[in-house]
C-alpha positions as CSV (number, residue, x, y, z in Angstrom):
1,X,188.6,82.2,82.2
2,X,189.6,78.0,81.1
3,X,192.8,76.9,79.4
4,X,193.1,74.1,77.0
5,X,195.6,71.8,78.0
6,X,196.5,68.2,77.0
7,X,194.9,65.9,78.6
8,X,196.5,62.4,77.2
9,X,198.8,61.4,74.6
10,X,199.8,57.8,73.1
11,X,203.3,58.7,71.7
12,X,204.8,56.8,68.5
13,X,201.7,54.4,67.7
14,X,202.3,52.5,64.7
15,X,199.5,52.3,62.2
16,X,198.5,48.6,61.8
17,X,195.9,49.3,58.8
18,X,193.9,51.7,57.0
19,X,189.9,51.5,55.9
20,X,188.9,54.1,53.4
21,X,185.7,52.8,53.5
22,X,185.0,53.1,56.8
23,X,182.6,56.1,57.9
24,X,185.3,57.4,59.5
25,X,187.6,57.8,62.7
26,X,190.9,56.0,64.2
27,X,190.5,52.0,66.0
28,X,192.7,52.6,69.0
29,X,193.5,49.3,71.2
30,X,191.1,49.3,73.9
31,X,194.2,48.8,76.5
32,X,195.4,52.1,75.0
33,X,192.3,54.1,75.6
34,X,192.1,52.9,79.2
35,X,196.0,53.5,80.1
36,X,195.3,56.9,79.3
37,X,191.7,57.6,79.5
38,X,190.3,58.5,76.3
39,X,186.8,57.6,75.4
40,X,185.3,55.6,72.1
41,X,184.3,59.0,70.3
42,X,185.9,61.6,71.7
43,X,187.7,64.1,69.6
44,X,191.6,63.7,69.4
45,X,194.2,65.2,67.1
46,X,196.9,63.0,65.5
47,X,199.9,63.8,64.2
48,X,202.2,61.8,61.9
49,X,205.9,61.3,62.2
50,X,206.4,60.2,59.2
51,X,204.7,62.8,56.9
52,X,203.8,65.5,59.0
53,X,200.5,65.5,58.5
54,X,197.8,66.7,61.3
55,X,194.1,66.1,61.5
56,X,191.4,65.5,64.4
57,X,189.1,62.6,64.5
58,X,187.4,60.6,66.9
59,X,188.9,58.1,68.7
60,X,186.7,54.4,68.3
61,X,187.6,51.6,70.3
62,X,189.7,48.5,68.4
63,X,189.7,44.4,70.4
64,X,191.8,44.7,73.6
65,X,195.1,43.7,73.4
66,X,195.3,43.6,69.8
67,X,197.5,46.4,69.1
68,X,195.1,47.6,66.4
69,X,196.1,52.0,65.2
70,X,193.7,51.7,62.1
71,X,193.2,55.0,59.9
72,X,189.4,54.8,58.7
73,X,187.9,57.0,56.4
74,X,189.4,59.9,55.3
75,X,192.5,59.5,57.5
76,X,192.9,56.3,55.6
77,X,194.7,58.6,53.1
78,X,196.9,60.6,55.9
79,X,199.2,57.7,57.0
80,X,200.4,53.9,55.8
81,X,201.0,51.1,57.9
82,X,204.1,51.5,59.9
83,X,203.7,55.0,60.2
84,X,204.3,56.7,63.5
85,X,201.2,58.8,65.1
86,X,200.8,60.9,68.5
87,X,197.3,60.4,69.3
88,X,196.5,63.5,71.7
89,X,193.6,64.5,73.3
90,X,192.8,67.7,75.6
91,X,191.1,68.9,78.7
92,X,189.7,72.7,79.8
93,X,190.9,73.7,83.1
94,X,190.8,76.5,86.0
95,X,193.6,78.5,86.8
96,X,193.2,76.4,90.1
97,X,193.1,73.1,88.4
98,X,195.9,73.5,85.9
99,X,197.7,73.5,89.2
100,X,198.0,69.6,89.8
101,X,197.2,68.4,85.9
102,X,199.6,66.2,84.8
103,X,198.5,64.8,81.3
104,X,198.6,60.5,81.0
105,X,200.5,60.1,78.8
106,X,201.9,55.9,77.4
107,X,204.7,55.6,74.6
108,X,204.5,52.5,72.3
109,X,207.6,50.0,71.4
110,X,208.1,49.0,67.3
111,X,205.4,46.1,68.5
112,X,202.7,48.5,69.9
113,X,203.8,47.3,73.3
114,X,203.6,49.9,76.5
115,X,207.2,50.3,77.2
116,X,206.5,53.8,79.0
117,X,204.3,55.1,81.3
118,X,203.4,59.1,82.7
119,X,200.5,60.3,85.2
120,X,198.8,57.4,84.4
């Protein structure tokens, strides 16, 4: 049997922009993606700490070092610049794999700088 567990999380990411005309997704600074081993086009779950909205989309790479977190397409209606997000990816593991699994997690500060890492 496989169980679905948290694989990685970017906690308290600040939205830097929104583009409703883009075809969809969430743009995330490449450094953040690499830090938690998220891949471009990977399915993600996003929670908005400001308004309580939760939505699924996929990650796309923003320029490394830009600090960008941009809501695109329909997701642009679910938040605003300055909102804080929790961005999560999941994996499926066997009971045996679960024994050693530690989710990769980063916490971002007010200017979208990494202020804490766990499991990375």
